[in-house]
C-alpha positions as CSV (number, residue, x, y, z in Angstrom):
1,M,47.3,17.5,14.5
2,V,45.7,14.2,15.6
3,E,43.7,14.1,12.4
4,L,46.8,14.6,10.3
5,G,48.6,11.8,12.2
6,M,45.6,9.4,11.6
7,T,45.5,10.3,7.9
8,I,49.2,9.5,7.6
9,A,48.8,6.2,9.5
10,V,45.9,5.2,7.2
11,N,47.8,6.2,4.1
12,F,50.8,4.1,5.3
13,Y,48.6,1.1,6.0
14,A,46.9,1.4,2.6
15,N,50.3,1.5,0.9
16,F,51.4,-1.6,2.8
17,I,48.2,-3.5,1.7
18,L,48.6,-2.1,-1.9
19,I,52.2,-3.5,-2.1
20,F,50.8,-7.0,-1.1
């Protein structure tokens, strides 16, 4: 479950950077 959480967090961060 921790890996899934980390993947979601990284995806969210990547999306945030992609928007900018």
